[in-house]
Phi, psi and omega in degrees: 000141176230124180243160177211165172194161178280354179223090172245131187280112182213126175060042166066034173204156175273138191220150176278112189213165170245146173244122172269127180242123174239117186057251187251006191239155166274125188250339178211146172237125190233155177300154182297134176078008185291320178223168178296140184244156173281322181220123178253110181264017170062237180251018177289150180294130167248116186229165174298154182300144183284150181234117186250105183272348181228092190216107187279317190184193191182146176045048176090354178229164179222182178294328176300330184239031187294140168244162177298318183295320174293321179297320179300319183292318181299313187283349168282328177288313188305330179300339178291344170265356187091357185280113185258343177216151185205170171230106167307131192238128175272165169225185181302120177204183178292150185302319178307312179294314180298322181288323178291320176301308181298324176295325180289321178298314184304316181304314183291322176305311185289329179288328184053061176293170175292139178126195180300134183288126175273114178290324186167197181243158178230128175257101180273336174225162013256031182273061188252166171269163184296311184288325193242034181282352182051232177278358180286132189285119184285353178288346175256011180300138184229135168279120185294131177227164175299329177299317182292316179303313177302325180285319179297312190291328172303307180303318184281355183050042179090004188266358178281118185236354183216128184223142180250142176215151169271108188298332178293348182272349185269173178289174193290334186266001184048054185294330190286318181296310185302313182295315181298318179302308179301330179273002174090012176276163172262128183255130169249156180252130180189166186045057191224145171247024182304142170287162188302320182295331185279316174305316178304318178295319180290331172298314176297329178280350174123000181297145191235348190210173171233135180282133183021076184309134184093321187267131178073033180206160178295126180279180179283125183229142186291349175247353177211104185298333179062198181288320182295322175295322177297318177298324176286326192280320189274104188290345184262006179248136180283150176235111171291147180217128174276105194267041182263359180075358175253310176289330174224130172302144187303324180293315183291319181304316181296320175302313185292322181296312175308311179293319181284334176079183186288350188253344184234012170269137177227116176279129179233163179268327195051030178302141176234193186312326187293343183301133181086355179258150179287158174304150179142185178271132187229137163264110178270194184288333182232003186192157175260122193235144170251116187273110183280167174295343178274004177079011182253143177271136177226153172281174178303330179274007181089351179299136181294135188230039180099170181232176173240029183298149172253132189297325176302320181284332171292319175305313180302312181299317182304311187284317186269330178255321179281344180057039176284134183296151194302316181299314180299311183302306186293318180298325185298342181241010182224272188284336183291311169300327174292320179294314177305324185261016177059032172236025179289349172277358179221341184221164174094357179225157166259091184228156172301136176076010174265158177302137179286062178256111192224144178236135175240120193248139168288173181294340176269005182068021164281166191265132173265319179196147172234132176250121174250116184049046176083352185264127174303132179253332182260000000 
């Protein structure tokens, strides 16, 4: 199959090109109009498929309570956002729930059903700090140990690839971070009140990213840079950002984007159970949430409790409202998450021999078509 558009994202610019797709790979990139095509998308934007690495749930359920049937439904839905790869994400919950959820994710990864590809699992909780736990329930807080990691990884059958931790909760040698890195996991710092020097030590131990930067972390102060200061200071670390303009003001998002540059910003949805549900009060499986007209969930005390954001609409917001430059915004939902998760050699770019994960956007960033491994989804 050959598709074309006058705006195909290649080498960090929109160019008039054709893409040849053979089975699940991009096999040729040709000049626009070079050969007869199967799909002509005119001047619609064609980008690599979007990658959402921080994604808890949808339609009243989440990864902590995942069933295989629900995961199939969720992965069928996600291509409507242009999302071709994702990481189902746990939060603080009972050990029994987390282990069951990870096992369900592992089963679906092995099954490979139609829809968005699951790259692995992300453990955002329960390794949180007391002060910066946010909406995560402290009664389920766990001090991370190698034994805990092994238990989670066994349940996930090796598919746990990304883990968040509050480094000030660890022993002085940061043994947990070092062990996870040795095992090949990517470690993020989040829900943390760590001082700058602790973050620096965590970086030396192998931590690579910051979880939803600004939210759930010690802020920047002129006498203590904190976690936010560290996220801005360390050029080699990635920064997640919930790009909805509510969790982080659009001007602040722009500042972070300029500091991190085109290679280290990652836009995430942090979508939770409320995605797909109308505004109002909801008793969810593990919490009472008020869903606002802005699509954001809040606890009764006003604490932010995740979003119902769609990644394609966050891309639109980053470009049109936060005024983040196009290269940085598009990289933040394509190649940057792929590179963080060590799959940038096969995903995140429109290149020959890469997976045919492709999104086609209308001018308003709604989806015209999504291809997952070469298969049309919409």
